[in-house]
LUMZADO-779188 format. One record per residue (C-alpha): x negated, y negated, z; residue in one letter. Coordinates in nm, 2 decimals, decimal comma. Layout:
N
REC     east    north       up   rest
REC        X        Y        Z      a
...
REM end
This chain:
356
REC     east    north       up   rest
REC    -0,97    -6,66     1,93      m
REC    -1,23    -6,74     2,19      n
REC    -1,42    -6,54     2,44      a
REC    -1,21    -6,66     2,72      q
REC    -0,92    -6,48     2,59      n
REC    -1,09    -6,13     2,60      k
REC    -1,14    -5,90     2,88      n
REC    -1,41    -5,64     2,86      e
REC    -1,41    -5,31     3,03      e
REC    -1,69    -5,05     3,05      n
REC    -1,73    -4,70     3,15      k
REC    -2,06    -4,52     3,22      y
REC    -2,22    -4,17     3,20      y
REC    -2,35    -4,04     3,52      d
REC    -2,69    -4,14     3,41      s
REC    -2,58    -4,49     3,41      g
REC    -2,58    -4,53     3,04      n
REC    -2,28    -4,70     2,88      l
REC    -2,02    -4,45     2,76      k
REC    -1,72    -4,66     2,64      a
REC    -1,61    -5,02     2,60      t
REC    -1,25    -5,15     2,60      r
REC    -1,21    -5,50     2,47      i
REC    -0,85    -5,63     2,55      h
REC    -0,71    -5,97     2,42      q
REC    -0,46    -6,13     2,64      e
REC    -0,11    -6,11     2,54      n
REC    -0,16    -5,85     2,30      h
REC    -0,15    -5,46     2,31      n
REC    -0,41    -5,39     2,05      k
REC    -0,75    -5,31     2,19      c
REC    -1,07    -5,26     2,04      e
REC    -1,27    -4,94     2,18      y
REC    -1,61    -4,85     2,14      i
REC    -1,75    -4,51     2,23      f
REC    -2,12    -4,44     2,29      y
REC    -2,36    -4,12     2,29      f
REC    -2,55    -4,10     2,60      e
REC    -2,87    -4,21     2,39      n
REC    -2,70    -4,54     2,35      g
REC    -2,60    -4,50     1,99      n
REC    -2,24    -4,59     1,89      i
REC    -2,01    -4,27     1,86      k
REC    -1,68    -4,42     1,75      t
REC    -1,53    -4,78     1,70      t
REC    -1,17    -4,86     1,63      g
REC    -0,84    -5,02     1,77      y
REC    -0,58    -4,85     1,98      n
REC    -0,23    -4,97     2,05      l
REC    -0,16    -4,95     2,42      e
REC     0,19    -4,88     2,53      y
REC     0,38    -4,67     2,80      k
REC     0,60    -4,38     2,76      k
REC     0,80    -4,23     3,05      e
REC     0,60    -4,45     3,28      g
REC     0,26    -4,32     3,16      k
REC     0,00    -4,51     2,96      a
REC    -0,05    -4,40     2,60      k
REC    -0,30    -4,49     2,33      l
REC    -0,22    -4,48     1,95      r
REC    -0,51    -4,54     1,68      k
REC    -0,44    -4,81     1,44      v
REC    -0,64    -4,99     1,18      g
REC    -1,00    -4,91     1,06      k
REC    -1,19    -4,64     1,25      w
REC    -1,56    -4,54     1,21      k
REC    -1,74    -4,24     1,34      y
REC    -2,11    -4,17     1,37      f
REC    -2,37    -3,89     1,41      y
REC    -2,57    -3,90     1,73      e
REC    -2,87    -4,04     1,55      d
REC    -2,66    -4,35     1,45      g
REC    -2,58    -4,26     1,08      n
REC    -2,21    -4,30     0,97      k
REC    -2,00    -3,97     0,98      k
REC    -1,66    -4,09     0,86      s
REC    -1,45    -4,39     0,81      e
REC    -1,08    -4,47     0,75      g
REC    -0,77    -4,63     0,87      e
REC    -0,48    -4,50     1,10      y
REC    -0,13    -4,63     1,13      a
REC     0,08    -4,52     1,44      q
REC    -0,19    -4,27     1,53      g
REC    -0,21    -4,09     1,20      k
REC    -0,47    -4,11     0,92      k
REC    -0,36    -4,31     0,61      i
REC    -0,51    -4,43     0,28      g
REC    -0,87    -4,34     0,18      e
REC    -1,12    -4,16     0,41      w
REC    -1,47    -4,10     0,33      k
REC    -1,69    -3,84     0,51      y
REC    -2,08    -3,84     0,51      y
REC    -2,37    -3,62     0,56      y
REC    -2,61    -3,70     0,82      n
REC    -2,86    -3,86     0,57      d
REC    -2,58    -4,09     0,47      g
REC    -2,48    -3,93     0,12      t
REC    -2,11    -3,89     0,06      i
REC    -1,97    -3,56     0,17      k
REC    -1,60    -3,60     0,08      s
REC    -1,34    -3,83     0,01      k
REC    -0,97    -3,86    -0,06      g
REC    -0,64    -3,99     0,07      s
REC    -0,41    -3,93     0,38      f
REC    -0,05    -4,01     0,45      r
REC     0,09    -3,94     0,80      d
REC    -0,24    -3,75     0,89      n
REC    -0,19    -3,50     0,58      e
REC    -0,42    -3,50     0,29      e
REC    -0,25    -3,61    -0,07      i
REC    -0,35    -3,64    -0,41      d
REC    -0,70    -3,59    -0,55      i
REC    -0,99    -3,51    -0,30      w
REC    -1,35    -3,46    -0,40      t
REC    -1,62    -3,27    -0,20      f
REC    -1,99    -3,30    -0,25      y
REC    -2,30    -3,10    -0,20      h
REC    -2,59    -3,28     0,00      e
REC    -2,78    -3,35    -0,33      n
REC    -2,48    -3,55    -0,44      g
REC    -2,34    -3,31    -0,69      e
REC    -1,97    -3,26    -0,68      v
REC    -1,90    -2,94    -0,47      k
REC    -1,53    -2,91    -0,55      c
REC    -1,21    -3,12    -0,65      e
REC    -0,84    -3,10    -0,67      g
REC    -0,51    -3,20    -0,54      f
REC    -0,34    -3,20    -0,19      y
REC     0,02    -3,20    -0,12      k
REC     0,13    -3,26     0,25      e
REC    -0,21    -3,15     0,38      g
REC    -0,23    -2,84     0,17      k
REC    -0,44    -2,76    -0,14      r
REC    -0,21    -2,73    -0,46      t
REC    -0,25    -2,70    -0,84      e
REC    -0,59    -2,65    -1,01      e
REC    -0,92    -2,67    -0,82      w
REC    -1,26    -2,65    -0,95      k
REC    -1,58    -2,55    -0,75      f
REC    -1,94    -2,62    -0,87      y
REC    -2,30    -2,52    -0,79      y
REC    -2,54    -2,75    -0,66      e
REC    -2,67    -2,77    -1,01      s
REC    -2,34    -2,92    -1,12      g
REC    -2,26    -2,58    -1,32      k
REC    -1,90    -2,46    -1,28      l
REC    -1,88    -2,20    -1,00      k
REC    -1,49    -2,11    -0,99      s
REC    -1,17    -2,24    -1,11      i
REC    -0,80    -2,15    -1,01      g
REC    -0,47    -2,27    -0,88      d
REC    -0,35    -2,31    -0,52      y
REC     0,01    -2,30    -0,39      t
REC     0,08    -2,42    -0,04      g
REC    -0,29    -2,43     0,06      g
REC    -0,37    -2,06    -0,06      k
REC    -0,53    -1,92    -0,37      n
REC    -0,25    -1,83    -0,61      s
REC    -0,26    -1,72    -0,96      g
REC    -0,55    -1,64    -1,20      k
REC    -0,90    -1,72    -1,07      w
REC    -1,22    -1,72    -1,26      q
REC    -1,57    -1,73    -1,11      y
REC    -1,89    -1,79    -1,29      f
REC    -2,27    -1,72    -1,25      h
REC    -2,48    -2,02    -1,24      e
REC    -2,60    -1,96    -1,59      n
REC    -2,26    -2,01    -1,72      g
REC    -2,16    -1,65    -1,78      e
REC    -1,85    -1,50    -1,62      k
REC    -1,88    -1,34    -1,28      n
REC    -1,54    -1,20    -1,20      r
REC    -1,18    -1,28    -1,28      e
REC    -0,84    -1,16    -1,14      g
REC    -0,52    -1,26    -0,98      i
REC    -0,49    -1,41    -0,62      l
REC    -0,15    -1,43    -0,42      i
REC    -0,17    -1,59    -0,07      n
REC    -0,54    -1,58    -0,11      s
REC    -0,55    -1,20    -0,14      e
REC    -0,66    -1,03    -0,45      k
REC    -0,40    -0,83    -0,63      t
REC    -0,38    -0,65    -0,97      g
REC    -0,65    -0,59    -1,20      l
REC    -1,00    -0,75    -1,14      w
REC    -1,31    -0,76    -1,35      k
REC    -1,66    -0,80    -1,25      f
REC    -1,96    -0,90    -1,48      y
REC    -2,33    -0,93    -1,47      n
REC    -2,54    -1,24    -1,54      e
REC    -2,55    -1,16    -1,90      k
REC    -2,17    -1,16    -1,92      g
REC    -2,14    -0,77    -1,96      e
REC    -1,85    -0,61    -1,77      l
REC    -1,97    -0,38    -1,49      t
REC    -1,70    -0,30    -1,27      t
REC    -1,30    -0,31    -1,28      s
REC    -1,02    -0,19    -1,09      g
REC    -0,71    -0,29    -0,90      n
REC    -0,63    -0,45    -0,55      y
REC    -0,32    -0,43    -0,36      n
REC    -0,32    -0,71    -0,08      n
REC    -0,71    -0,74    -0,10      n
REC    -0,74    -0,35    -0,06      v
REC    -0,91    -0,17    -0,35      s
REC    -0,68     0,10    -0,47      e
REC    -0,65     0,36    -0,75      g
REC    -0,90     0,44    -1,02      l
REC    -1,19     0,21    -1,06      w
REC    -1,45     0,20    -1,34      t
REC    -1,83     0,12    -1,27      f
REC    -2,06     0,07    -1,57      r
REC    -2,44     0,13    -1,57      f
REC    -2,74     0,22    -1,76      i
REC    -2,90     0,56    -1,75      d
REC    -3,27     0,51    -1,60      k
REC    -3,41     0,81    -1,79      n
REC    -3,24     0,76    -2,14      s
REC    -3,15     0,38    -2,13      g
REC    -2,81     0,49    -2,26      e
REC    -2,51     0,30    -2,15      k
REC    -2,22     0,47    -1,97      g
REC    -1,97     0,42    -1,68      y
REC    -1,80     0,63    -1,43      y
REC    -1,46     0,64    -1,27      e
REC    -1,39     0,69    -0,89      e
REC    -1,07     0,66    -0,70      e
REC    -1,02     0,43    -0,40      f
REC    -0,82     0,59    -0,13      i
REC    -0,67     0,36     0,15      n
REC    -0,96     0,11     0,07      g
REC    -1,23     0,37     0,06      k
REC    -1,42     0,55    -0,23      l
REC    -1,31     0,90    -0,25      s
REC    -1,67     1,01    -0,36      g
REC    -1,55     1,23    -0,66      f
REC    -1,69     1,07    -0,99      r
REC    -1,63     1,12    -1,36      k
REC    -1,92     1,00    -1,57      f
REC    -1,87     0,90    -1,94      y
REC    -2,09     0,80    -2,23      r
REC    -2,05     0,46    -2,40      s
REC    -1,84     0,63    -2,67      d
REC    -1,60     0,73    -2,38      k
REC    -1,70     1,11    -2,40      t
REC    -1,71     1,29    -2,07      l
REC    -2,05     1,39    -1,95      y
REC    -2,06     1,45    -1,59      a
REC    -1,83     1,52    -1,28      t
REC    -1,92     1,55    -0,91      g
REC    -1,91     1,44    -0,54      k
REC    -2,12     1,13    -0,41      v
REC    -2,15     1,07    -0,03      v
REC    -2,33     0,79     0,16      e
REC    -2,63     0,62    -0,01      k
REC    -2,54     0,77    -0,34      e
REC    -2,64     1,13    -0,25      k
REC    -2,52     1,40    -0,48      n
REC    -2,34     1,69    -0,31      v
REC    -2,15     2,01    -0,40      g
REC    -2,07     2,13    -0,74      e
REC    -2,14     1,91    -1,05      w
REC    -2,05     2,00    -1,40      k
REC    -2,23     1,86    -1,72      l
REC    -2,09     1,82    -2,06      y
REC    -2,22     1,80    -2,41      d
REC    -2,11     1,53    -2,66      k
REC    -1,81     1,72    -2,76      n
REC    -1,70     1,76    -2,40      e
REC    -1,78     2,12    -2,39      q
REC    -1,91     2,24    -2,05      l
REC    -2,27     2,25    -2,07      l
REC    -2,39     2,32    -1,72      k
REC    -2,26     2,39    -1,36      i
REC    -2,53     2,29    -1,08      i
REC    -2,49     2,24    -0,71      n
REC    -2,64     1,98    -0,46      y
REC    -2,71     1,97    -0,10      s
REC    -2,80     1,62     0,02      n
REC    -2,91     1,51    -0,32      n
REC    -3,13     1,81    -0,38      v
REC    -3,05     2,11    -0,63      l
REC    -2,94     2,39    -0,42      s
REC    -2,74     2,73    -0,49      g
REC    -2,61     2,86    -0,81      r
REC    -2,66     2,71    -1,16      w
REC    -2,50     2,82    -1,47      i
REC    -2,56     2,70    -1,85      t
REC    -2,30     2,75    -2,12      y
REC    -2,29     2,78    -2,50      y
REC    -2,10     2,55    -2,72      p
REC    -1,85     2,84    -2,75      n
REC    -1,79     2,83    -2,37      g
REC    -1,98     3,16    -2,30      k
REC    -2,24     3,17    -2,04      i
REC    -2,59     3,12    -2,15      n
REC    -2,81     3,15    -1,83      q
REC    -2,74     3,16    -1,46      m
REC    -2,95     3,15    -1,15      g
REC    -3,02     2,97    -0,81      f
REC    -3,20     2,67    -0,69      y
REC    -3,37     2,62    -0,35      k
REC    -3,49     2,29    -0,23      n
REC    -3,48     2,18    -0,59      g
REC    -3,68     2,45    -0,74      i
REC    -3,54     2,75    -0,94      p
REC    -3,57     3,09    -0,75      f
REC    -3,47     3,44    -0,74      g
REC    -3,32     3,61    -1,01      e
REC    -3,23     3,46    -1,35      i
REC    -2,99     3,64    -1,61      i
REC    -2,95     3,52    -1,97      s
REC    -2,71     3,63    -2,25      y
REC    -2,68     3,62    -2,59      h
REC    -2,42     3,38    -2,76      e
REC    -2,19     3,69    -2,81      n
REC    -2,18     3,72    -2,44      g
REC    -2,40     4,04    -2,44      k
REC    -2,70     4,04    -2,19      l
REC    -3,02     3,90    -2,31      y
REC    -3,27     3,92    -2,02      s
REC    -3,32     3,94    -1,67      m
REC    -3,59     3,86    -1,42      g
REC    -3,70     3,66    -1,13      k
REC    -3,86     3,34    -1,07      i
REC    -4,12     3,23    -0,78      e
REC    -4,20     2,88    -0,72      n
REC    -4,02     2,77    -1,03      g
REC    -4,22     3,01    -1,24      l
REC    -4,14     3,36    -1,42      m
REC    -4,29     3,63    -1,21      h
REC    -4,29     4,01    -1,22      g
REC    -4,09     4,23    -1,46      e
REC    -3,86     4,08    -1,70      w
REC    -3,62     4,30    -1,92      k
REC    -3,51     4,20    -2,25      y
REC    -3,18     4,33    -2,46      y
REC    -3,07     4,31    -2,81      n
REC    -2,75     4,14    -2,95      e
REC    -2,57     4,47    -2,87      n
REC    -2,66     4,45    -2,51      g
REC    -2,90     4,76    -2,56      d
REC    -3,24     4,76    -2,38      y
REC    -3,52     4,63    -2,59      d
REC    -3,84     4,58    -2,40      k
REC    -4,00     4,48    -2,05      s
REC    -4,24     4,21    -2,00      v
REC    -4,48     4,16    -1,70      e
REC    -4,53     3,78    -1,57      y
REC    -4,76     3,65    -1,32      k
REC    -4,72     3,27    -1,22      e
REC    -4,54     3,20    -1,55      g
REC    -4,80     3,37    -1,78      k
REC    -4,74     3,70    -1,98      e
REC    -4,96     3,97    -1,84      v
REC    -5,10     4,19    -2,12      n
REM end
C-alpha cells in the first residue's frame, strides 16, 4: 500500500484546530478515523465501514479502537465487529492504571469481568451474561479486604448478601430480591456484635425491629424493640436487659427525645416506677411501686425537679407519710403514719433539713 492510494480529509474546530481526520483507501469501504480534542491531543482512533442504507451514508465501527483522555492518556481500547464491541476490552484511569477489563459479545458484557481501585487493588469481580451481572460477585476495599459477596440474577442483586467491615468482621447480611431488601436483615458493629435486626418488604422496613445498646450509666448491655409502620418508626419502645427481661417502655420522638408516660420494671419484670416526660424532661406525675404491686410513693415533676405534694405508703397499702417538696427538697410540715395508717407524728423541714 502506498500513499498515492490514500485520500485524507480533515475537519476543523472554529478555532482552526484539527478536529477529525478521515483516511480513505481507494477501492475500499474501510476508512481510518482519527478524532482530536481542541487542544490537539487525539481523542479517538479506529476504523469505520462506510456504506449506504436507503440512500443515506452510514458508518459502522470495525477492528481495533482506542479512546483517550484530553491530556493524552489512554482511556479504553478494544475491538468492534459490525459496529458492536467484541472480545476483550480494557478501561483505564487517567493515570494509566487499569480500571476494568472483560469481554464483549455483540456489544454485551460476557464471562468474567474485573474492576479495579485506582491503587490497583481489585474493586469487584464476577460474571456477566448478555450484558447483565449474574452468579456470584465479590467486592473489595482499597486495602484488598473483602467488602461484600452475593449473587446477581439478570443484573440485579438476588439471594443472600453479606457485607463486611474493613477489619474483616461482618457488617450486615440479608436477602435481596431484584436489588431490594426483603425478609430478615442483621447489622453488626466493627467488633462483629449484632446491633440491629428486623424485616424488610420491598426495601421498606416493617414490623418489629430490635436495636442493641450499652447503657451509658451502668455499662450494662441491653436492647429495645420498636415497630416500623409504613417504613417509619412508631416511636413506642420496649427496653430489655441482656437476659431478655423487660425493664422499660415508653415513647420517643425526633432526635431521641422521651415524651409521655414511661414505665420502669425490676429484674422480675414487676412494675417499679411510672414517670412522664415532656420534650425529654421529667414532667407531671410519677409513681413508684413495691414488688407486691402496691404503690410506694407518688408525686410530681416540674422541669425535671420534684415539686408539690409527695405521698408515701407502707407496703401493706396504708398511708406512711405526706408532705411537700420545694426546689427538689422537703419543706414545711410532713406527717407520718404507722403501719395501721394511724397518725404517728409531724416533722417540720426547711430546704431538706429537719427543723427542731
